[in-house]
N, C-alpha and C positions, 0 to 999 in steps of 0.2 A: 554452544553453537549447535545448530541442528541442520541437517542436510536432507534435501529431497522434498517430495511433494506431500508434506505433512503440515498443513497450516495450523499453527497453534493459536491463532488469533481468536478462536471462539471456544476454548476449552474451559474457561473459568466459570464459576457458579455465581452468576449475578441474578439470584432468584427474584422473579416477580416483575422485572422491569425490562430486561433485554429481550427483544423479540426478533432480532435478525439483522443480517447484513445485506449489502447490495446483491442483487440476483445475478447469478451466472451458473447455469446447470453444470458446465464442464468442470468447474472447480468445486462447486458446492457438493457434488455427489460423494466426494471422498471425505467429507467433514463428518465427524461423529459428534453430534450435538449433545451436550450434557445439560442443556437448558430446556428440556423437552416441553415444559408447560408454558413457556413464554417466547420461544423462538418463532419468528416469522420467516421471512426470506431475506431480501436484500435489495441492493441497488440495481437499477438499470434493466428493465425488461428487454430493450433492444440488444443487450449482450447475449441473449439466447442465440442470436444469429452467428456469433463468433465461434469458430471451430477451435480456436487456440486456447491454451491454458495461460497465455501470456498475461492477461489483463489483471493486474500487472504480473510480470514474471515472479516477483518476490511474493505474490500472494500464494503461489504454490511452492516456492522454494524457501520462503522466509528470509531470515537474515543471511543465509548462505549466499544469495545472489550478490551481496556486497562483501561478505567476509571472504568469499572465494576470489574476489577481484573481477568477476565477470562484468559487473556494473559498478560504476563509481558514483556514490551518492553525494549530492550537494544540497543543502537546505538554504536557499537564497534569502529566506525570511528570518533566519536565526540571528539573534543579536548577542545574547548572553545566557549562561546557564541558569537554571532555576535551582536555588539552594533551599532545601527544606531540612533544617537541623543539620544532621551529618550526611544527608542524602543529596547528591548533586545530579541533576538531570540535564543531560546534554542533548538538546534537539538538533545539534549539528550532525548527529548520526541517527540512523533509523531507530525507532523504538525496538529494543531487544525483547523478544517474547520467547519464553522458555516453555518447554513441554511440561505438563503436569506429571508429577512423580506417580508411577503406577504401583502404589503400595496399598496394602489392606489396612484400614484404620483400626486402631485398638479400641477396646470398650471405653477407655478413658477419653480418647479423642472423639468418639461418637457422642459421648455425653458432655463433652467439654464446652467451653465458652466460644462465642463467635470471634473470629480473627479481628484484631484491631483495625485492619484496613477496611473490613466490611462494616464495622460499626461506624467508622468515620464516613464511609461512602453513603451509608444510610442517612446520616445526618446531612451530608452534602445534598443528596437528592431532595430531602425534605425542605431544606432551605431554598433550593432552586425552585421547587414547586410553589413556594410562597412568595417568590420574587426577591429573596434576600441573597443576591448574587455574591456579595462580599463574603458572607458566611459560607456560601456554597463553595467558593474558590478556596477558602481557608481549609475547609473540611476535606475537600478532594485532594488537596496537596498533603494534608496529614495522612490520608490513605496511601498516596503515592510514596510517602516516606518509607512505608513498610512493604509496599508492593509496587516497586518501580517498573516491573516488567508487565504490568497489567494494562493492555492497550485500551480497554474500556475506560479505565480511569483517566488516561491521557485524552481520550476523545471527549469525555465529559468535561475535563478541564478546558478543552478548546471550546466546547459549547458554552461554558460559563463566561469565557472571555468574549465570545461572540455576543452574548446577551448584554455584556457590559460595554460593548462598542470598542473593545480593544482588539481590533482586527489584525494588526501586525503580529501580536503574540498568538492569536488564534491560528493564523496561517502557519506560523513556525511549528506549532504543536501538531496541527493536522497534517502537515507535509511529512513529518517524521512518522506519524501513525499510518498514513496511506501508502507510505513506501513499502510496508510489509503486510498490510491487510486492508480489506474493504471497509467502507463506512457503514454506519447504521442505516436501517431502512426507516420508512416513515412511521410505522407502528411503534418502533422503539422511541423515535424522536417525539412523537405526539404524546406518548405516555409520560414524558418528563415534564410536561406543561399542564397547567390547570385547564387550559382551553386552547383550541386552535387559534383563536384570536390573539392570545398572548404571544404565541410564536410568530404569527403573521406580522404583528407590530414590529418585532425585532428584525424580521426579514425585510420589511419595507424600509426600516432604518438603514440597513446595509445597502439596499438598492439605492436609497437616496444618497448615501455616502459615495457610492461608486459614480453616480451621476455628477456629483460635485468634484470628485477626484478621479477623473477618467484614466489616469495613468497609475493608479494605485494597484499594482499587481497583487499584493497580499490580500486586499479586500476582494478583488475579483476571484482569487483562488478560493477564498472562503465562500463566496457567493456560488461558485461552481459546485462546491461540495453540497451546499444546501439545496441547490436545484436538483442534483442527483438524488438526494434523499427524498425529495418530493416527486421524483420520477419525471421531472421536466428535463429530459435528456438533451433535447435540441438546445434548450436554453443554456444548459451547462456547457455544451460544446462551444457555443459562441463565446462564453466567458473564457473557456480554456484557450480558445484561439487567440484571444487578446492577451491572456496571461503569458503564453509562450512567446508572443511578439514582444511584450514588455520585459519579460524576465526569461531569456533563453536558457539560463542555468537551471530552471525548474524542470528537471527530468521527470518528476512525478506527474506534473501537469501535461507534459509532452506525451508520456506513455498513456495516461488516461485518455487523452485526445485520440491517440492512435487506435485505442480499443473502441471508444465510443463512436468514432467517425473515421474509419480507415481511409476514406477518400478525401479527407481534409488535410491540407498541408499545414505545417506549424505556423506559417506566416499568412494564413488565409484571412478571409474577411474579418475585420475588427468587430468585436462584440459591442452591441449597443450598451450604453451605461444604464442598466436596469431595464425592466419591462421587456425582457427577451421573449421569443416565441415559445409557446408551450410545446408544440410539436406533438408529443404523445400525451395521453390523458394523465393527470397527476395521480399520485397514490392516494387512495381513500379520500379524505376531505382536506388534502394539503392545499395551501394557498394557490390560487390561480394566477396566471401571468397574462399580460397584455401583449398580443402578437404584433410586432412591427412588420414592415415589408421584408420578405425573404431575399437573400442574396445568392449569388452563384458560389459554388464550392469547387475548388480545383481538385484535380485527381491526385492519387497517391502513386509514387513511383513503383514500378514492378519489382518483385522480389529478384535478387540477383541469381544468376544461373549457378547450379551446384557443380563443383569440380568433380573429377573422377574419384569414386570411392577408393580408399586405400585398402591394401590387404593387411591381414593380421601381422605379417612379418614387417611390413613397412612402418607400422605405427610404433613398434617397439623402440625404446630409447628415451632420451631426455630431451624434452621440448621446452622452449622458452617463448613467452609472449610478453609484450609490453602493454601496460594498461595506464593510459594517461601519461603524464610527464614523469611521475616518480613511482609507478607501480610495476612490479614484475611478477609473472606467474611462471612457475616451473612445474611441468607435468612429466613425471617419470612413469613410463609404462613398461612393465616387465613382461618377458615372454611367458612367465608363469601365470599371467593374468591378474597381477596386482598392480596398484597404482599408488603414487604419492603426489598430491597436489599441494604446492606451497605458494602462497601469495605473500609477497613482501612489499611493504609500502612504508617509507620513512624508516622508523625503527621497529615497526610492528610486523609480526610474522604469524600467519595462520597456516596450519598444516592439517591436511585431510588425507586419510588413508583408507584403502578398501580394495575391492576387486572390480574388474571391468570385463565387458563382453563387446564384441564387434559383430554386427550383422549387416552386411552390405555397407551403407553409409551411416548407420546408426550406432553410435558409441554410447554405451550405458555404463556410467560410473556408479557403483554401489558402495556406499560408505560402510564403515564398521558398525554403525548403528542401524543399518538397514535402509536408510534413505537413498534416493537415487537422483542422479542428474543425467538427463537424456539429451543428446546433441546429435545433429547432423554433422558429419566430418567429410572432408574432401582433401585430396592431395594434389597440389599443382606447384611446379617449380620448387620442390623441396619445402613447400610451406603447407602446414596442416591447418586447414580452416576448421573452426569449432563454433557452431551456432546452435543455440538451444532450440529444441523442437517446440514449435508453436510461437516463436518470437515473431514480431511484426516485420514487414518487408524492409523497413529502414534500419533494422538492427544489423550492424556490421559483423557482430560476433567477435571471435578472437582469432588471431593469426599466429600460430606457433611455428618456430623454426628450430632446427637442431644446431 
């Protein structure tokens, strides 16, 4: 488990094909790219306007946002686990991504053979490029068997399922990936296809499916993802609006919507079934969209007022917060400046320890591995409010009591 704003989703070495993720300067600036010669940027030019690191929160905090209990993840498109030999992949939880080990390779390792997962992934990309999607799926799943924490492999698996028209499975995979990291940019997507036309045919097939199955939330979620990859942000927003209306349990779609269009309510105008407006110019030579008539967009509720900042003496002690129906968070703050955070749900328990500092209403929890969690806190009626810095106005945060 890793804590703090260290996004591990782009640290692997996928030489020659991976060119970047969705754009957002505020979280991209802390990323150390190890794919120098092929990294581009990423999704969503309009996200430059967002001052928050929220988009999504887990993109800066990783799996911590769920392991700590601050957010509860539900994948509404998940049906059953993917079993690959002895490896079982559960998309009912976010894709777990681990930091690369900071070790110096030996001479033998430098001269050694390529990892089995990379060999299988090379074959998967080659098969995909030639249109052999069955073989591509088989090979990428072989790669996942030995590298189940590689988000790029999961995202490629979702792309293969999209190409095969298996949109429910693609949505389940993408939802778990996007819960902890951004999607690919257009340059990366385009490089996986022999031509833009080949990709466009598959995108049109998905749009056609959505037109014929207007209440298919999984397909609309996949379509929103592809529109973002093509930089059709407004088109993606309209699909996400419909997704959260059809599937209110999809918190990833809801948070994406809050970042892409802060003034849009979750139950806003329904998205047209395919052929949504382009809004901003597409990335590169990405497929164009046909713009229908635009509709009105309701406003976003204002951020709640902050309660009075607590003093250092007032926050010392053991605090408890409920998360959902069956989750409990215990936060022990010692006068010496140390903390213990325990999240318990069902029979699972996650414990995080470290030091903390309080400055005005900003509480900084620094874990033993150096990562940080930064929150605005306030004390009112013996209740300690805890809300991550940069979270959207609709985020209620946590309410701790002694």
